[in-house]
Each structure stands twice: as C-alpha cells, then as structure tokens.
C-alpha positions, 0 to 999 in steps of 0.5 A, a space after each residue: 455192867 453199865 450200858 456203855 460198858 456192855 456195848 464195849 464188851 460186845 465189840 471186843 467179844 469176837 477177839 476174846 473167845 479163847 483166854 489162856 491164864 498162866 498163874 500158879 494160884 488157882 484162886 487168882 486164875 479162877 477169879 480172873 476167869 469169872 470176870 472174863 466170862 462176865 464180860 465176854 462169855 470167854 472159854 478159859 484155859 489155865 495153866 500153872 507154869 510156863 511149860 504147861 502154858 506153852 503146851 496149852 498155847 499150842 493146843 487152844 491157840 488163845 486170842 489173849 493171854 494173861 500171865 503172872 509176873 512171878 511165882 512158883 514156876 511162872 515167870 511172865 517175862 520168860 513166858 512172854 519172850 518165849 511165846 514171841 519167839 516161837 512159831 505158834 499161831 498165837 505168837 502175836 496174841 495180846 499178853 497182859 501181865 499181872 502182879 501185885 508186886 510191881 517194880 519199875 524193873 518188872 514193868 520195863 522187863 515186861 515191856 521189853 519182852 513183848 507184853 501188851 499191857 500190865 495190870 496191877 493187883 488188886 484190880 477192878 472190872 473196870 481196870 480189866 475192861 480198860 486193858 482189854 479195850 486197849 489190846 483189842 480195839 487199839 492195837 499197836 504196830 507189831 515190831 518183828 526185829 531180832 532183839 525185840 519182838 512184839 507190839 510198839 513199846 512206845 504206847 505200853 501202858 504200865 497202869 500208872 501213866 494216864 496222860 497224853 501220848 508222849 510222841 506225835 507218832 505214838 498215835 500212828 507211825 508215819 510212813 517215813 519213820 516206819 520205812 526207816 525203822 524197817 531198814 534198820 531192822 533189815 540191817 540188824 537182822 543181817 548182822 544176826 544171821 549167823 547167831 539167830 538165823 531163824 529170827 533174822 530171816 523172819 524179821 527180814 521177811 516181815 520188814 520187806 513186806 512192810 516196806 512194800 506196803 509203806 512204799 505204795 503209801 507214799 508212791 515210791 515205785 523204786 522202794 516198792 520194787 526193791 523190797 519185792 525183789 528182797 522179799 522174793 530172795 528171802 522166800 527162796 532162801 526159806 525153800 533152800 533152808 540156807 542164808 549166807 550173810 554176804 549174799 543177803 547183804 548183797 540182795 539187800 543192798 538196794 534197800 540199805 543204800 536208802 539208809 541215812 549216811 550216819 547209819 551206813 549199811 553193814 560190811 560183809 565179812 572177808 575170810 
C-alpha cells in the first residue's frame, strides 16, 4: 500500500472495525475480507443469505455492510431496504452493493433502497479504498422519510460516474432547501400515518429535530419554536403509542403553513 493510501486507511480505521459481508459465495466473501484486513485490520463477519445477514447485523452491530446484489438467497436491494426500515442500531451504517452483472435498473434499485455505494466486480484494492473513503470521510446527509430512507441520493456513486458534482447543492444541502425538504417529508409522513405508522412517526421526529438545527443556523426563532413544539408532541405520542392523523396535522400546522402556496398542507379527513 502506498504511503498516501496508508494514511487514508489510518483515518478510516476507527469506522471500519466491524464489517458484515452478505454474499452467497464463500470465495467472494473471503477475498473481500482479506482486502479489508489488509486495509484496516477489520473484524469480518459473513452471512450467506438475507435472513442470516439480519441476524448477524443485530448481533454484531456492524459499522459497514457489503452485500451482493443478487444470488442464492441474497437480494441486495431487499436487504438494504430491510436494514433501513429496521430498528437495528446499524440501520444507518454504510451499505456497499457489489455485483459482476451491473445494469442501470439494478443500480437505480440499489440507490433507491438506501445503498451508499455500488462496486462493480472485478474490483481492485484501489476501487475498494475509494468507496470506503466516500462512505467514511465524505458522509452524505441522511434522509429519513417514509418512501425513502437512506443517504442523500443526489451523490450516489455507481462507479461509472467520475465527473464533477451535478448540482451546487450536492456538496452540502443549503439551509433553505433543507428546511423545505423537512417540511415536505413531514407532510407526506402525516398522510402515511394510517398505512405506515412506525416509519411515519420516525420520519416526523427526525425532520422536527432537523428543523430545529436548521432554524438555529438561519436565526429563525419562530421556526425553532414550532419545530420544538412539534417534536415534543411526537415524543408524547411515542409514549402513548397512539397517533391520530387529524391531531398530528393540527400540531404540525404552524410548520406546514411555511410550505410554498403551490405545495399546500394536507387536509384532515372528515368522517
């Protein structure tokens, strides 16, 4: 390993101590494990199926997860989606999907399941190092919504795109855009309370907290107070274990009134 790469590995090492590899091929998992140990002296845990992978993830709380896109009893897209929607401690851990048969559809499906990076086989140690650097040293904003849970998709790396960032906001979400995004997620989460109450609540709590941070950044005391009040309401709803859509809509009113006129707040159902 070159000196620069060695220094890079030293910086990443604390975030790569526990690695889970979900792959039906023992040889493939072993090769990846050897590469990881050469880079960071990681502890490698392996699983040959989605089900076993979930069990190991719960037991060892991995800091990073590698998963084959498809194979016998392994579906990387389904696995990523299950991890993201779970209540495991590692649900936000970086997930890198690897495959020898990459297609545009597979890449997009992995991205939309909440995967951080995509690694095309065969890959080199340098390819692996680049992906590890991306997920450890260049973390992306976390999106906690209802339909999507995972890192900001605008900076997803398929391994084929090496040009400049596509948007100015790709480097860092501006506060105004961050606030608008949080308000929209709260709106959609309220509409999903009946169909997906657990994730709807989790999404709203995450956005309320994010709004408080953003409000402080822009010096908006009114927004900070409204976000704090809504967060308190959600905390109480969590303790009670019951959330009524109409009540949630009423409590979120001061926030949702900040939405642009062309994106109005939802209306409560009557009857």
